[in-house]
DRENNU-5902 format. One line per 10 residues: number of its first residue (from 1); for each residue x, y, z of C-alpha. Coordinates in nm, 4 decimals, always signed. Each point is the difference from the previous one (the first is absolute). Layout:
NUM> X,Y,Z | ...
***
This chain:
1> +0.7802,+5.6446,+5.7450 | +0.0599,-0.3402,-0.1698 | +0.2495,-0.0911,+0.2751 | -0.2610,+0.0462,+0.2560 | -0.3063,-0.1695,-0.1645 | +0.1237,-0.1956,-0.2973 | -0.1413,-0.0490,-0.3453 | -0.3390,-0.0924,+0.1171 | -0.0061,+0.3361,+0.2064 | +0.0861,+0.1912,-0.3066
11> -0.2897,-0.1536,-0.1831 | -0.2382,+0.0714,+0.2848 | +0.1209,+0.3656,+0.0009 | -0.0533,+0.0073,-0.3740 | -0.3529,-0.1315,+0.0376 | -0.0877,+0.2500,+0.2904 | +0.1510,+0.2945,-0.1903 | -0.2187,-0.0936,-0.3131 | -0.3033,+0.0811,+0.2075 | +0.0748,+0.3698,-0.0577
21> +0.2765,+0.0546,-0.2621 | +0.2379,-0.2141,-0.2190 | +0.2498,+0.2766,-0.0880 | +0.1787,+0.0456,+0.3345 | +0.0463,-0.3707,+0.0607 | +0.1114,-0.0535,-0.3789 | +0.2658,+0.2652,+0.0389 | +0.1291,-0.1203,+0.3323 | +0.0389,-0.3505,-0.1138 | +0.1475,+0.1001,-0.3187
31> +0.2494,+0.2119,+0.1945 | +0.0688,-0.2915,+0.2388 | +0.0602,-0.2384,-0.3046 | +0.2270,+0.2499,-0.1690 | +0.1998,+0.0240,+0.3075 | +0.0409,-0.3784,+0.0191 | -0.1796,-0.0273,+0.3350 | -0.2964,-0.1839,-0.1367 | +0.0029,-0.2453,-0.2843 | -0.1906,+0.1288,-0.3173
41> -0.2289,-0.3113,+0.0064 | -0.1095,+0.0759,+0.3581 | -0.0467,+0.3780,-0.0769 | -0.2039,-0.0844,-0.3065 | -0.2200,-0.2329,+0.1880 | -0.0645,+0.2335,+0.2600 | -0.0923,+0.2771,-0.2492 | -0.2376,-0.2626,-0.1753 | -0.1586,-0.0445,+0.3303 | -0.0413,+0.3721,+0.0692
51> -0.1460,+0.0427,-0.3715 | -0.2311,-0.3044,+0.0624 | -0.1519,+0.1346,+0.3265 | -0.0257,+0.3430,-0.1510 | -0.1869,-0.1321,-0.2996 | -0.2366,-0.1928,+0.2375 | -0.0605,+0.3287,+0.1787 | -0.0808,+0.1777,-0.3169 | -0.2349,-0.2796,-0.1169 | -0.1657,-0.0110,+0.3368
61> -0.0610,+0.3748,-0.0025 | -0.1554,-0.0373,-0.3606 | -0.2388,-0.2587,+0.1306 | -0.1022,+0.2015,+0.3092 | -0.0319,+0.3395,-0.1625 | -0.1098,-0.0933,-0.3497 | -0.1759,-0.3335,+0.0446 | +0.0174,-0.3468,-0.1540 | +0.0148,+0.0846,-0.3657 | +0.2794,+0.2539,+0.0157
71> +0.1756,-0.2042,+0.2593 | +0.0140,-0.2812,-0.2472 | +0.1131,+0.2412,-0.2745 | +0.2840,+0.1065,+0.2225 | +0.0950,-0.3358,+0.1761 | +0.0469,-0.2113,-0.3081 | +0.2724,+0.2194,-0.1729 | +0.1686,+0.0662,+0.3318 | +0.0093,-0.3782,+0.0731 | +0.1535,-0.0631,-0.3351
81> +0.2642,+0.2787,+0.0772 | +0.0950,-0.1697,+0.3220 | +0.0006,-0.3515,-0.1554 | +0.2250,+0.1272,-0.2658 | +0.2352,+0.1569,+0.2530 | +0.0114,-0.3301,+0.1773 | +0.0886,-0.1845,-0.3275 | +0.2712,+0.2271,-0.1009 | +0.1414,-0.0313,+0.3683 | -0.0240,-0.3827,-0.0307
91> +0.1717,+0.0007,-0.3478 | +0.2729,+0.2214,+0.1327
***
């Protein structure tokens, strides 16, 4: 896949996959990294993209289904989690 679409394509696939699920793309990218076909940093960034999009979907659902108050209760910790993941990736 990476040979056809490059790193940016993997990031895009990660983000699109995050709309529904993070597990499948995480396992696929970890396997690709383990096999040496994808650099670990590329796989980690694509997984972070999937997690960020998945988190945004969950926050959006909380806002739509539960309203503003619950939306805030859900969104703030989720944003903190995604930010922490970004910091860890940046440091790594």
